[in-house]
PQR file with spaces between the fields and no chain letter, atoms N, CA, C, O and H, PARSE charges and radii, in Angstrom:
ATOM       1  N    MET     1      64.921   -7.982  123.381 -0.4000 1.5000
ATOM       2  CA   MET     1      64.129   -6.658  123.662 -0.0000 2.0000
ATOM       3  C    MET     1      64.256   -5.648  122.683  0.5500 1.7000
ATOM       4  O    MET     1      65.415   -5.302  122.458 -0.5500 1.4000
ATOM       5  N    LYS     2      63.421   -5.123  122.086 -0.4000 1.5000
ATOM       6  CA   LYS     2      63.504   -4.114  120.975 -0.0000 2.0000
ATOM       7  C    LYS     2      63.713   -2.739  121.465  0.5500 1.7000
ATOM       8  O    LYS     2      63.178   -2.228  122.449 -0.5500 1.4000
ATOM       9  H    LYS     2      62.479   -5.404  122.268  0.4000 1.0000
ATOM      10  N    THR     3      64.557   -2.207  120.656 -0.4000 1.5000
ATOM      11  CA   THR     3      64.846   -0.743  121.076 -0.0000 2.0000
ATOM      12  C    THR     3      63.761    0.140  120.598  0.5500 1.7000
ATOM      13  O    THR     3      62.945   -0.313  119.795 -0.5500 1.4000
ATOM      14  H    THR     3      64.991   -2.622  119.856  0.4000 1.0000
ATOM      15  N    THR     4      63.670    1.481  121.059 -0.4000 1.5000
ATOM      16  CA   THR     4      62.565    2.442  120.637 -0.0000 2.0000
ATOM      17  C    THR     4      62.765    2.580  119.210  0.5500 1.7000
ATOM      18  O    THR     4      61.781    2.578  118.471 -0.5500 1.4000
ATOM      19  H    THR     4      64.333    1.849  121.711  0.4000 1.0000
ATOM      20  N    HIS     5      64.066    2.713  118.695 -0.4000 1.5000
ATOM      21  CA   HIS     5      64.180    2.964  117.212 -0.0000 2.0000
ATOM      22  C    HIS     5      63.636    1.810  116.353  0.5500 1.7000
ATOM      23  O    HIS     5      62.856    1.960  115.413 -0.5500 1.4000
ATOM      24  H    HIS     5      64.865    2.714  119.296  0.4000 1.0000
ATOM      25  N    GLN     6      64.203    0.492  116.840 -0.4000 1.5000
ATOM      26  CA   GLN     6      63.594   -0.670  116.186 -0.0000 2.0000
ATOM      27  C    GLN     6      62.021   -0.719  116.117  0.5500 1.7000
ATOM      28  O    GLN     6      61.420   -1.004  115.082 -0.5500 1.4000
ATOM      29  H    GLN     6      64.837    0.370  117.603  0.4000 1.0000
ATOM      30  N    HIS     7      61.452   -0.437  117.226 -0.4000 1.5000
ATOM      31  CA   HIS     7      59.920   -0.429  117.362 -0.0000 2.0000
ATOM      32  C    HIS     7      59.489    0.679  116.396  0.5500 1.7000
ATOM      33  O    HIS     7      58.539    0.387  115.670 -0.5500 1.4000
ATOM      34  H    HIS     7      61.940   -0.206  118.068  0.4000 1.0000
ATOM      35  N    ALA     8      59.983    1.814  116.270 -0.4000 1.5000
ATOM      36  CA   ALA     8      59.536    2.901  115.253 -0.0000 2.0000
ATOM      37  C    ALA     8      59.590    2.302  113.829  0.5500 1.7000
ATOM      38  O    ALA     8      58.655    2.410  113.035 -0.5500 1.4000
ATOM      39  H    ALA     8      60.755    2.051  116.860  0.4000 1.0000
ATOM      40  N    VAL     9      60.723    1.679  113.567 -0.4000 1.5000
ATOM      41  CA   VAL     9      61.126    1.207  112.183 -0.0000 2.0000
ATOM      42  C    VAL     9      59.827    0.018  111.916  0.5500 1.7000
ATOM      43  O    VAL     9      59.154   -0.008  110.886 -0.5500 1.4000
ATOM      44  H    VAL     9      61.483    1.591  114.211  0.4000 1.0000
ATOM      45  N    ASP    10      59.692   -0.730  112.832 -0.4000 1.5000
ATOM      46  CA   ASP    10      58.773   -1.800  112.554 -0.0000 2.0000
ATOM      47  C    ASP    10      57.234   -1.178  112.379  0.5500 1.7000
ATOM      48  O    ASP    10      56.449   -1.675  111.571 -0.5500 1.4000
ATOM      49  H    ASP    10      60.239   -0.709  113.669  0.4000 1.0000
ATOM      50  N    THR    11      56.942   -0.219  113.087 -0.4000 1.5000
ATOM      51  CA   THR    11      55.606    0.391  113.054 -0.0000 2.0000
ATOM      52  C    THR    11      55.534    1.142  111.565  0.5500 1.7000
ATOM      53  O    THR    11      54.539    1.079  110.843 -0.5500 1.4000
ATOM      54  H    THR    11      57.580    0.185  113.742  0.4000 1.0000
ATOM      55  N    ASP    12      56.730    1.846  111.236 -0.4000 1.5000
ATOM      56  CA   ASP    12      56.755    2.530  109.983 -0.0000 2.0000
ATOM      57  C    ASP    12      56.439    1.548  108.744  0.5500 1.7000
ATOM      58  O    ASP    12      55.817    1.915  107.747 -0.5500 1.4000
ATOM      59  H    ASP    12      57.538    1.897  111.822  0.4000 1.0000
ATOM      60  N    MET    13      56.903    0.373  108.921 -0.4000 1.5000
ATOM      61  CA   MET    13      57.072   -0.559  107.871 -0.0000 2.0000
ATOM      62  C    MET    13      55.609   -1.128  107.821  0.5500 1.7000
ATOM      63  O    MET    13      55.035   -1.211  106.735 -0.5500 1.4000
ATOM      64  H    MET    13      57.408    0.075  109.731  0.4000 1.0000
ATOM      65  N    ASP    14      55.030   -1.503  108.931 -0.4000 1.5000
ATOM      66  CA   ASP    14      53.737   -2.067  109.008 -0.0000 2.0000
ATOM      67  C    ASP    14      52.746   -0.961  108.312  0.5500 1.7000
ATOM      68  O    ASP    14      51.808   -1.347  107.615 -0.5500 1.4000
ATOM      69  H    ASP    14      55.497   -1.436  109.813  0.4000 1.0000
ATOM      70  N    ALA    15      52.957    0.204  108.498 -0.4000 1.5000
ATOM      71  CA   ALA    15      51.993    1.381  107.904 -0.0000 2.0000
ATOM      72  C    ALA    15      52.151    1.296  106.340  0.5500 1.7000
ATOM      73  O    ALA    15      51.210    1.318  105.547 -0.5500 1.4000
ATOM      74  H    ALA    15      53.719    0.517  109.064  0.4000 1.0000
ATOM      75  N    VAL    16      53.522    1.193  106.010 -0.4000 1.5000
ATOM      76  CA   VAL    16      53.723    1.186  104.643 -0.0000 2.0000
ATOM      77  C    VAL    16      53.160   -0.119  103.875  0.5500 1.7000
ATOM      78  O    VAL    16      52.638   -0.023  102.764 -0.5500 1.4000
ATOM      79  H    VAL    16      54.286    1.175  106.654  0.4000 1.0000
ATOM      80  N    LEU    17      53.294   -1.223  104.489 -0.4000 1.5000
ATOM      81  CA   LEU    17      52.571   -2.379  103.876 -0.0000 2.0000
ATOM      82  C    LEU    17      51.136   -2.428  104.103  0.5500 1.7000
ATOM      83  O    LEU    17      50.500   -3.132  103.319 -0.5500 1.4000
ATOM      84  H    LEU    17      53.718   -1.301  105.391  0.4000 1.0000
ATOM      85  N    PHE    18      50.534   -1.852  104.971 -0.4000 1.5000
ATOM      86  CA   PHE    18      49.073   -1.617  105.181 -0.0000 2.0000
ATOM      87  C    PHE    18      48.563   -0.631  103.886  0.5500 1.7000
ATOM      88  O    PHE    18      47.539   -0.852  103.239 -0.5500 1.4000
ATOM      89  H    PHE    18      51.051   -1.280  105.608  0.4000 1.0000
ATOM      90  N    THR    19      49.407    0.393  103.672 -0.4000 1.5000
ATOM      91  CA   THR    19      48.947    1.262  102.616 -0.0000 2.0000
ATOM      92  C    THR    19      49.076    0.671  101.142  0.5500 1.7000
ATOM      93  O    THR    19      48.291    0.847  100.210 -0.5500 1.4000
ATOM      94  H    THR    19      50.238    0.572  104.198  0.4000 1.0000
ATOM      95  N    ALA    20      50.199   -0.037  101.154 -0.4000 1.5000
ATOM      96  CA   ALA    20      50.308   -0.737   99.840 -0.0000 2.0000
ATOM      97  C    ALA    20      49.033   -1.838   99.633  0.5500 1.7000
ATOM      98  O    ALA    20      48.445   -1.932   98.555 -0.5500 1.4000
ATOM      99  H    ALA    20      50.837   -0.179  101.911  0.4000 1.0000
ATOM     100  N    ARG    21      48.759   -2.492  100.584 -0.4000 1.5000
ATOM     101  CA   ARG    21      47.628   -3.621  100.402 -0.0000 2.0000
ATOM     102  C    ARG    21      46.379   -2.657  100.090  0.5500 1.7000
ATOM     103  O    ARG    21      45.723   -2.920   99.082 -0.5500 1.4000
ATOM     104  H    ARG    21      49.236   -2.415  101.459  0.4000 1.0000
ATOM     105  N    LEU    22      46.058   -1.714  100.772 -0.4000 1.5000
ATOM     106  CA   LEU    22      44.865   -0.906  100.680 -0.0000 2.0000
ATOM     107  C    LEU    22      44.824   -0.336   99.264  0.5500 1.7000
ATOM     108  O    LEU    22      43.845   -0.554   98.551 -0.5500 1.4000
ATOM     109  H    LEU    22      46.591   -1.501  101.591  0.4000 1.0000
ATOM     110  N    ALA    23      45.743    0.306   98.886 -0.4000 1.5000
ATOM     111  CA   ALA    23      45.993    0.911   97.369 -0.0000 2.0000
ATOM     112  C    ALA    23      45.795   -0.334   96.254  0.5500 1.7000
ATOM     113  O    ALA    23      45.212   -0.165   95.183 -0.5500 1.4000
ATOM     114  H    ALA    23      46.539    0.484   99.466  0.4000 1.0000
ATOM     115  N    THR    24      46.322   -1.490   96.644 -0.4000 1.5000
ATOM     116  CA   THR    24      46.174   -2.512   95.670 -0.0000 2.0000
ATOM     117  C    THR    24      44.645   -2.971   95.564  0.5500 1.7000
ATOM     118  O    THR    24      44.166   -3.196   94.453 -0.5500 1.4000
ATOM     119  H    THR    24      46.796   -1.628   97.514  0.4000 1.0000
ATOM     120  N    VAL    25      43.924   -3.101   96.665 -0.4000 1.5000
ATOM     121  CA   VAL    25      42.535   -3.543   96.747 -0.0000 2.0000
ATOM     122  C    VAL    25      41.784   -2.233   96.146  0.5500 1.7000
ATOM     123  O    VAL    25      40.795   -2.369   95.426 -0.5500 1.4000
ATOM     124  H    VAL    25      44.313   -2.919   97.568  0.4000 1.0000
ATOM     125  N    GLY    26      42.219   -1.177   96.424 -0.4000 1.5000
ATOM     126  CA   GLY    26      41.456   -0.015   95.935 -0.0000 2.0000
ATOM     127  C    GLY    26      41.467   -0.006   94.334  0.5500 1.7000
ATOM     128  O    GLY    26      40.412    0.221   93.741 -0.5500 1.4000
ATOM     129  H    GLY    26      43.022   -1.067   97.008  0.4000 1.0000
ATOM     130  N    VAL    27      42.548   -0.229   93.692 -0.4000 1.5000
ATOM     131  CA   VAL    27      42.864   -0.196   92.384 -0.0000 2.0000
ATOM     132  C    VAL    27      42.046   -1.391   91.546  0.5500 1.7000
ATOM     133  O    VAL    27      41.511   -1.281   90.443 -0.5500 1.4000
ATOM     134  H    VAL    27      43.405   -0.413   94.174  0.4000 1.0000
ATOM     135  N    LEU    28      42.112   -2.488   92.355 -0.4000 1.5000
ATOM     136  CA   LEU    28      41.248   -3.718   91.834 -0.0000 2.0000
ATOM     137  C    LEU    28      39.867   -3.403   91.867  0.5500 1.7000
ATOM     138  O    LEU    28      39.185   -3.544   90.853 -0.5500 1.4000
ATOM     139  H    LEU    28      42.547   -2.578   93.251  0.4000 1.0000
ATOM     140  N    LEU    29      39.364   -2.969   92.983 -0.4000 1.5000
ATOM     141  CA   LEU    29      37.900   -2.576   93.071 -0.0000 2.0000
ATOM     142  C    LEU    29      37.621   -1.532   91.858  0.5500 1.7000
ATOM     143  O    LEU    29      36.763   -1.772   91.008 -0.5500 1.4000
ATOM     144  H    LEU    29      39.918   -2.854   93.808  0.4000 1.0000
ATOM     145  N    LEU    30      38.305   -0.514   91.845 -0.4000 1.5000
ATOM     146  CA   LEU    30      38.051    0.433   90.671 -0.0000 2.0000
ATOM     147  C    LEU    30      37.994   -0.200   89.207  0.5500 1.7000
ATOM     148  O    LEU    30      37.130    0.095   88.380 -0.5500 1.4000
ATOM     149  H    LEU    30      39.002   -0.319   92.535  0.4000 1.0000
ATOM     150  N    ALA    31      39.034   -1.112   88.998 -0.4000 1.5000
ATOM     151  CA   ALA    31      39.203   -1.822   87.703 -0.0000 2.0000
ATOM     152  C    ALA    31      37.887   -2.895   87.614  0.5500 1.7000
ATOM     153  O    ALA    31      37.257   -3.027   86.565 -0.5500 1.4000
ATOM     154  H    ALA    31      39.736   -1.352   89.669  0.4000 1.0000
ATOM     155  N    ALA    32      37.607   -3.530   88.668 -0.4000 1.5000
ATOM     156  CA   ALA    32      36.351   -4.284   88.568 -0.0000 2.0000
ATOM     157  C    ALA    32      35.208   -3.627   88.368  0.5500 1.7000
ATOM     158  O    ALA    32      34.365   -4.163   87.649 -0.5500 1.4000
ATOM     159  H    ALA    32      38.119   -3.423   89.520  0.4000 1.0000
ATOM     160  N    LEU    33      34.985   -2.558   88.857 -0.4000 1.5000
ATOM     161  CA   LEU    33      33.754   -1.788   88.716 -0.0000 2.0000
ATOM     162  C    LEU    33      33.529   -0.850   87.559  0.5500 1.7000
ATOM     163  O    LEU    33      32.425   -0.725   87.030 -0.5500 1.4000
ATOM     164  H    LEU    33      35.670   -2.123   89.441  0.4000 1.0000
ATOM     165  N    CYS    34      34.641   -0.175   87.167 -0.4000 1.5000
ATOM     166  CA   CYS    34      34.685    0.791   86.023 -0.0000 2.0000
ATOM     167  C    CYS    34      35.588    0.519   84.782  0.5500 1.7000
ATOM     168  O    CYS    34      35.709    1.391   83.922 -0.5500 1.4000
ATOM     169  H    CYS    34      35.539   -0.277   87.596  0.4000 1.0000
ATOM     170  N    ALA    35      36.148   -0.544   84.693 -0.4000 1.5000
ATOM     171  CA   ALA    35      36.870   -1.008   83.495 -0.0000 2.0000
ATOM     172  C    ALA    35      36.179   -1.603   82.557  0.5500 1.7000
ATOM     173  O    ALA    35      35.051   -1.967   82.889 -0.5500 1.4000
ATOM     174  H    ALA    35      36.049   -1.253   85.392  0.4000 1.0000
ATOM     175  N    PRO    36      36.613   -1.869   81.179 -0.5600 1.5000
ATOM     176  CA   PRO    36      35.978   -2.627   80.277  0.2800 2.0000
ATOM     177  C    PRO    36      35.867   -4.073   80.757  0.5500 1.7000
ATOM     178  O    PRO    36      36.540   -4.514   81.688 -0.5500 1.4000
ATOM     179  N    ARG    37      35.000   -4.762   80.082 -0.4000 1.5000
ATOM     180  CA   ARG    37      34.522   -6.123   80.595 -0.0000 2.0000
ATOM     181  C    ARG    37      35.633   -7.150   80.718  0.5500 1.7000
ATOM     182  O    ARG    37      35.638   -7.937   81.665 -0.5500 1.4000
ATOM     183  H    ARG    37      34.453   -4.404   79.325  0.4000 1.0000
ATOM     184  N    GLU    38      36.517   -7.159   79.840 -0.4000 1.5000
ATOM     185  CA   GLU    38      37.743   -8.143   80.047 -0.0000 2.0000
ATOM     186  C    GLU    38      38.521   -7.863   81.253  0.5500 1.7000
ATOM     187  O    GLU    38      38.724   -8.716   82.117 -0.5500 1.4000
ATOM     188  H    GLU    38      36.513   -6.520   79.071  0.4000 1.0000
ATOM     189  N    THR    39      38.957   -6.658   81.307 -0.4000 1.5000
ATOM     190  CA   THR    39      39.596   -6.067   82.502 -0.0000 2.0000
ATOM     191  C    THR    39      38.825   -6.342   83.763  0.5500 1.7000
ATOM     192  O    THR    39      39.420   -6.823   84.727 -0.5500 1.4000
ATOM     193  H    THR    39      38.792   -5.965   80.605  0.4000 1.0000
ATOM     194  N    SER    40      37.635   -6.090   83.817 -0.4000 1.5000
ATOM     195  CA   SER    40      36.802   -6.125   85.000 -0.0000 2.0000
ATOM     196  C    SER    40      36.813   -7.779   85.391  0.5500 1.7000
ATOM     197  O    SER    40      36.889   -8.114   86.574 -0.5500 1.4000
ATOM     198  H    SER    40      37.152   -5.699   83.034  0.4000 1.0000
ATOM     199  N    GLU    41      36.744   -8.632   84.470 -0.4000 1.5000
ATOM     200  CA   GLU    41      36.569  -10.017   84.662 -0.0000 2.0000
ATOM     201  C    GLU    41      37.953  -10.365   85.504  0.5500 1.7000
ATOM     202  O    GLU    41      37.891  -10.935   86.593 -0.5500 1.4000
ATOM     203  H    GLU    41      36.682   -8.360   83.510  0.4000 1.0000
ATOM     204  N    ARG    42      39.162   -9.984   84.922 -0.4000 1.5000
ATOM     205  CA   ARG    42      40.317  -10.235   85.519 -0.0000 2.0000
ATOM     206  C    ARG    42      40.626   -9.618   86.734  0.5500 1.7000
ATOM     207  O    ARG    42      41.525  -10.126   87.404 -0.5500 1.4000
ATOM     208  H    ARG    42      39.212   -9.521   84.037  0.4000 1.0000
ATOM     209  N    ALA    43      39.987   -8.503   87.196 -0.4000 1.5000
ATOM     210  CA   ALA    43      40.076   -7.865   88.271 -0.0000 2.0000
ATOM     211  C    ALA    43      39.215   -8.617   89.406  0.5500 1.7000
ATOM     212  O    ALA    43      39.617   -8.676   90.568 -0.5500 1.4000
ATOM     213  H    ALA    43      39.257   -8.090   86.651  0.4000 1.0000
ATOM     214  N    PHE    44      37.966   -9.203   88.970 -0.4000 1.5000
ATOM     215  CA   PHE    44      37.274  -10.029   89.927 -0.0000 2.0000
ATOM     216  C    PHE    44      38.021  -11.271   90.186  0.5500 1.7000
ATOM     217  O    PHE    44      37.980  -11.735   91.326 -0.5500 1.4000
ATOM     218  H    PHE    44      37.640   -9.155   88.026  0.4000 1.0000
ATOM     219  N    ARG    45      38.682  -11.852   89.290 -0.4000 1.5000
ATOM     220  CA   ARG    45      39.390  -13.104   89.534 -0.0000 2.0000
ATOM     221  C    ARG    45      40.544  -12.849   90.438  0.5500 1.7000
ATOM     222  O    ARG    45      40.863  -13.740   91.225 -0.5500 1.4000
ATOM     223  H    ARG    45      38.715  -11.475   88.364  0.4000 1.0000
ATOM     224  N    LEU    46      41.237  -11.671   90.409 -0.4000 1.5000
ATOM     225  CA   LEU    46      42.384  -11.433   91.311 -0.0000 2.0000
ATOM     226  C    LEU    46      41.764  -11.236   92.726  0.5500 1.7000
ATOM     227  O    LEU    46      42.310  -11.694   93.731 -0.5500 1.4000
ATOM     228  H    LEU    46      40.978  -10.948   89.769  0.4000 1.0000
ATOM     229  N    LEU    47      40.604  -10.536   92.759 -0.4000 1.5000
ATOM     230  CA   LEU    47      39.964  -10.339   94.065 -0.0000 2.0000
ATOM     231  C    LEU    47      39.625  -11.571   94.814  0.5500 1.7000
ATOM     232  O    LEU    47      39.719  -11.690   96.036 -0.5500 1.4000
ATOM     233  H    LEU    47      40.162  -10.164   91.943  0.4000 1.0000
ATOM     234  N    ASP    48      39.129  -12.696   93.781 -0.4000 1.5000
ATOM     235  CA   ASP    48      38.824  -13.953   94.466 -0.0000 2.0000
ATOM     236  C    ASP    48      39.964  -14.608   94.908  0.5500 1.7000
ATOM     237  O    ASP    48      39.896  -15.357   95.883 -0.5500 1.4000
ATOM     238  H    ASP    48      39.053  -12.599   92.788  0.4000 1.0000
ATOM     239  N    LEU    49      41.154  -14.393   94.227 -0.4000 1.5000
ATOM     240  CA   LEU    49      42.477  -15.152   94.820 -0.0000 2.0000
ATOM     241  C    LEU    49      42.932  -14.500   95.962  0.5500 1.7000
ATOM     242  O    LEU    49      43.585  -15.151   96.778 -0.5500 1.4000
ATOM     243  H    LEU    49      41.209  -13.784   93.435  0.4000 1.0000
ATOM     244  N    MET    50      42.673  -13.207   96.175 -0.4000 1.5000
ATOM     245  CA   MET    50      43.138  -12.657   97.355 -0.0000 2.0000
ATOM     246  C    MET    50      42.406  -13.053   98.736  0.5500 1.7000
ATOM     247  O    MET    50      42.823  -12.791   99.865 -0.5500 1.4000
ATOM     248  H    MET    50      42.142  -12.679   95.512  0.4000 1.0000
ATOM     249  N    LYS    51      41.214  -13.747   98.398 -0.4000 1.5000
ATOM     250  CA   LYS    51      40.300  -14.122   99.575 -0.0000 2.0000
ATOM     251  C    LYS    51      40.956  -15.310  100.413  0.5500 1.7000
ATOM     252  O    LYS    51      40.575  -15.504  101.567 -0.5500 1.4000
ATOM     253  H    LYS    51      40.876  -13.960   97.482  0.4000 1.0000
ATOM     254  N    ASP    52      41.854  -16.035   99.882 -0.4000 1.5000
ATOM     255  CA   ASP    52      42.656  -17.161  100.449 -0.0000 2.0000
ATOM     256  C    ASP    52      41.438  -18.427  100.430  0.5500 1.7000
ATOM     257  O    ASP    52      41.453  -19.210  101.380 -0.5500 1.4000
ATOM     258  H    ASP    52      42.163  -15.878   98.944  0.4000 1.0000
ATOM     259  N    SER    53      40.679  -18.562   99.637 -0.4000 1.5000
ATOM     260  CA   SER    53      39.786  -19.501   99.575 -0.0000 2.0000
ATOM     261  C    SER    53      40.152  -20.437   98.355  0.5500 1.7000
ATOM     262  O    SER    53      40.653  -19.832   97.408 -0.5500 1.4000
ATOM     263  H    SER    53      40.666  -17.926   98.865  0.4000 1.0000
ATOM     264  N    PRO    54      39.998  -21.759   98.207 -0.5600 1.5000
ATOM     265  CA   PRO    54      40.199  -22.435   97.189  0.2800 2.0000
ATOM     266  C    PRO    54      39.487  -21.980   95.836  0.5500 1.7000
ATOM     267  O    PRO    54      38.358  -21.501   95.734 -0.5500 1.4000
ATOM     268  N    GLU    55      40.407  -22.240   94.820 -0.4000 1.5000
ATOM     269  CA   GLU    55      39.730  -21.721   93.612 -0.0000 2.0000
ATOM     270  C    GLU    55      38.672  -22.904   93.169  0.5500 1.7000
ATOM     271  O    GLU    55      38.834  -24.120   93.276 -0.5500 1.4000
ATOM     272  H    GLU    55      41.324  -22.629   94.902  0.4000 1.0000
ATOM     273  N    PRO    56      37.517  -22.174   92.629 -0.5600 1.5000
ATOM     274  CA   PRO    56      36.352  -23.077   92.083  0.2800 2.0000
ATOM     275  C    PRO    56      36.909  -23.963   90.992  0.5500 1.7000
ATOM     276  O    PRO    56      37.865  -23.623   90.295 -0.5500 1.4000
ATOM     277  N    PRO    57      36.247  -25.158   90.868 -0.5600 1.5000
ATOM     278  CA   PRO    57      36.843  -26.055   89.716  0.2800 2.0000
ATOM     279  C    PRO    57      36.353  -25.429   88.395  0.5500 1.7000
ATOM     280  O    PRO    57      35.352  -24.719   88.305 -0.5500 1.4000
ATOM     281  N    PRO    58      37.239  -25.802   87.291 -0.5600 1.5000
ATOM     282  CA   PRO    58      36.913  -25.243   86.108  0.2800 2.0000
ATOM     283  C    PRO    58      35.742  -25.861   85.481  0.5500 1.7000
ATOM     284  O    PRO    58      35.411  -26.933   85.988 -0.5500 1.4000
ATOM     285  N    PRO    59      35.035  -25.438   84.495 -0.5600 1.5000
ATOM     286  CA   PRO    59      33.707  -25.762   83.938  0.2800 2.0000
ATOM     287  C    PRO    59      34.028  -27.261   83.240  0.5500 1.7000
ATOM     288  O    PRO    59      35.119  -27.489   82.718 -0.5500 1.4000
ATOM     289  N    ALA    60      33.071  -28.136   83.289 -0.4000 1.5000
ATOM     290  CA   ALA    60      33.339  -29.469   82.629 -0.0000 2.0000
ATOM     291  C    ALA    60      33.351  -29.256   81.103  0.5500 1.7000
ATOM     292  O    ALA    60      32.579  -28.486   80.533 -0.5500 1.4000
ATOM     293  H    ALA    60      32.184  -27.951   83.713  0.4000 1.0000
ATOM     294  N    PRO    61      34.260  -29.977   80.507 -0.5600 1.5000
ATOM     295  CA   PRO    61      34.366  -29.933   79.018  0.2800 2.0000
ATOM     296  C    PRO    61      33.162  -30.394   78.561  0.5500 1.7000
ATOM     297  O    PRO    61      32.492  -31.175   79.237 -0.5500 1.4000
ATOM     298  N    PRO    62      32.738  -29.912   77.262 -0.5600 1.5000
ATOM     299  CA   PRO    62      31.578  -30.404   76.607  0.2800 2.0000
ATOM     300  C    PRO    62      31.646  -31.924   76.209  0.5500 1.7000
ATOM     301  O    PRO    62      32.739  -32.429   75.955 -0.5500 1.4000
ATOM     302  N    PRO    63      30.564  -32.604   76.158 -0.5600 1.5000
ATOM     303  CA   PRO    63      30.662  -33.896   75.689  0.2800 2.0000
ATOM     304  C    PRO    63      31.055  -33.991   74.231  0.5500 1.7000
ATOM     305  O    PRO    63      30.712  -33.140   73.410 -0.5500 1.4000
ATOM     306  N    PRO    64      31.848  -35.145   73.908 -0.5600 1.5000
ATOM     307  CA   PRO    64      32.402  -35.443   72.726  0.2800 2.0000
ATOM     308  C    PRO    64      31.288  -35.468   71.542  0.5500 1.7000
ATOM     309  O    PRO    64      30.155  -35.896   71.761 -0.5500 1.4000
ATOM     310  N    ALA    65      31.663  -35.013   70.365 -0.4000 1.5000
ATOM     311  CA   ALA    65      30.513  -35.314   69.387 -0.0000 2.0000
ATOM     312  C    ALA    65      30.431  -36.612   68.800  0.5500 1.7000
ATOM     313  O    ALA    65      31.464  -37.272   68.692 -0.5500 1.4000
ATOM     314  H    ALA    65      32.583  -34.666   70.186  0.4000 1.0000
ATOM     315  N    PRO    66      29.351  -37.059   68.411 -0.5600 1.5000
ATOM     316  CA   PRO    66      29.155  -38.600   67.881  0.2800 2.0000
ATOM     317  C    PRO    66      29.956  -38.460   66.735  0.5500 1.7000
ATOM     318  O    PRO    66      30.197  -37.400   66.156 -0.5500 1.4000
ATOM     319  N    PRO    67      30.436  -39.808   66.377 -0.5600 1.5000
ATOM     320  CA   PRO    67      31.104  -39.815   65.108  0.2800 2.0000
ATOM     321  C    PRO    67      30.277  -39.501   63.893  0.5500 1.7000
ATOM     322  O    PRO    67      29.049  -39.522   63.982 -0.5500 1.4000
ATOM     323  N    PRO    68      30.904  -39.199   62.716 -0.5600 1.5000
ATOM     324  CA   PRO    68      30.167  -38.584   61.637  0.2800 2.0000
ATOM     325  C    PRO    68      29.166  -39.683   61.063  0.5500 1.7000
ATOM     326  O    PRO    68      28.091  -39.355   60.561 -0.5500 1.4000
ATOM     327  N    SER    69      29.578  -40.987   61.166 -0.4000 1.5000
ATOM     328  CA   SER    69      28.651  -42.008   60.603 -0.0000 2.0000
ATOM     329  C    SER    69      27.342  -41.994   61.258  0.5500 1.7000
ATOM     330  O    SER    69      26.332  -42.093   60.561 -0.5500 1.4000
ATOM     331  H    SER    69      30.451  -41.254   61.574  0.4000 1.0000
ATOM     332  N    ALA    70      27.253  -41.872   62.630 -0.4000 1.5000
ATOM     333  CA   ALA    70      26.052  -41.787   63.596 -0.0000 2.0000
ATOM     334  C    ALA    70      25.217  -40.602   63.154  0.5500 1.7000
ATOM     335  O    ALA    70      24.004  -40.706   62.972 -0.5500 1.4000
ATOM     336  H    ALA    70      28.073  -41.792   63.197  0.4000 1.0000
ATOM     337  N    ARG    71      25.885  -39.476   62.986 -0.4000 1.5000
ATOM     338  CA   ARG    71      25.223  -38.365   62.532 -0.0000 2.0000
ATOM     339  C    ARG    71      24.379  -38.575   61.061  0.5500 1.7000
ATOM     340  O    ARG    71      23.275  -38.088   60.819 -0.5500 1.4000
ATOM     341  H    ARG    71      26.871  -39.390   63.134  0.4000 1.0000
ATOM     342  N    ARG    72      25.083  -39.317   60.262 -0.4000 1.5000
ATOM     343  CA   ARG    72      24.404  -39.461   59.059 -0.0000 2.0000
ATOM     344  C    ARG    72      23.336  -40.404   59.085  0.5500 1.7000
ATOM     345  O    ARG    72      22.343  -40.266   58.370 -0.5500 1.4000
ATOM     346  H    ARG    72      25.981  -39.713   60.458  0.4000 1.0000
ATOM     347  N    ARG    73      23.500  -41.408   59.918 -0.4000 1.5000
ATOM     348  CA   ARG    73      22.375  -42.349   60.078 -0.0000 2.0000
ATOM     349  C    ARG    73      21.208  -41.625   60.836  0.5500 1.7000
ATOM     350  O    ARG    73      20.047  -41.873   60.512 -0.5500 1.4000
ATOM     351  H    ARG    73      24.306  -41.520   60.498  0.4000 1.0000
ATOM     352  N    ALA    74      21.473  -40.803   61.761 -0.4000 1.5000
ATOM     353  CA   ALA    74      20.321  -40.063   62.364 -0.0000 2.0000
ATOM     354  C    ALA    74      19.522  -39.095   61.469  0.5500 1.7000
ATOM     355  O    ALA    74      18.307  -38.946   61.593 -0.5500 1.4000
ATOM     356  H    ALA    74      22.416  -40.602   62.024  0.4000 1.0000
ATOM     357  N    GLN    75      20.290  -38.432   60.541 -0.4000 1.5000
ATOM     358  CA   GLN    75      19.607  -37.561   59.392 -0.0000 2.0000
ATOM     359  C    GLN    75      18.947  -38.416   58.484  0.5500 1.7000
ATOM     360  O    GLN    75      17.955  -38.022   57.870 -0.5500 1.4000
ATOM     361  H    GLN    75      21.277  -38.553   60.440  0.4000 1.0000
ATOM     362  N    GLN    76      19.463  -39.685   58.328 -0.4000 1.5000
ATOM     363  CA   GLN    76      18.726  -40.510   57.185 -0.0000 2.0000
ATOM     364  C    GLN    76      17.351  -41.213   57.931  0.5500 1.7000
ATOM     365  O    GLN    76      16.646  -41.970   57.264 -0.5500 1.4000
ATOM     366  H    GLN    76      20.269  -40.004   58.827  0.4000 1.0000
ATOM     367  N    GLY    77      17.091  -40.976   59.053 -0.4000 1.5000
ATOM     368  CA   GLY    77      15.953  -41.647   59.693 -0.0000 2.0000
ATOM     369  C    GLY    77      16.222  -43.078   60.207  0.5500 1.7000
ATOM     370  O    GLY    77      15.325  -43.920   60.216 -0.5500 1.4000
ATOM     371  H    GLY    77      17.664  -40.361   59.595  0.4000 1.0000
ATOM     372  N    GLY    78      17.621  -43.364   60.683 -0.4000 1.5000
ATOM     373  CA   GLY    78      17.922  -44.636   61.193 -0.0000 2.0000
ATOM     374  C    GLY    78      17.898  -45.746   60.252  0.5500 1.7000
ATOM     375  O    GLY    78      17.584  -46.860   60.669 -0.5500 1.4000
ATOM     376  H    GLY    78      18.350  -42.679   60.676  0.4000 1.0000
ATOM     377  N    ARG    79      18.187  -45.569   59.056 -0.4000 1.5000
ATOM     378  CA   ARG    79      18.313  -46.585   58.188 -0.0000 2.0000
ATOM     379  C    ARG    79      19.592  -47.390   58.260  0.5500 1.7000
ATOM     380  O    ARG    79      19.771  -48.335   57.492 -0.5500 1.4000
ATOM     381  H    ARG    79      18.442  -44.664   58.717  0.4000 1.0000
């Protein structure tokens, strides 16, 4: 059973943690909306990470370029 003092400490700690989380989200939103483009993109990525949802897959790599000999043949008209 918690004493009155322990309950008050828990309540105070909850308030401190809530305030810290709220301040963090506020700073991130402000950075996402008002900062330069690079900082804004980073802030949006951090906000996405805070949602507890899986991260989207990275973009697919570009297809490999054909070998130089195939490019030369295509430029020469397929000879």
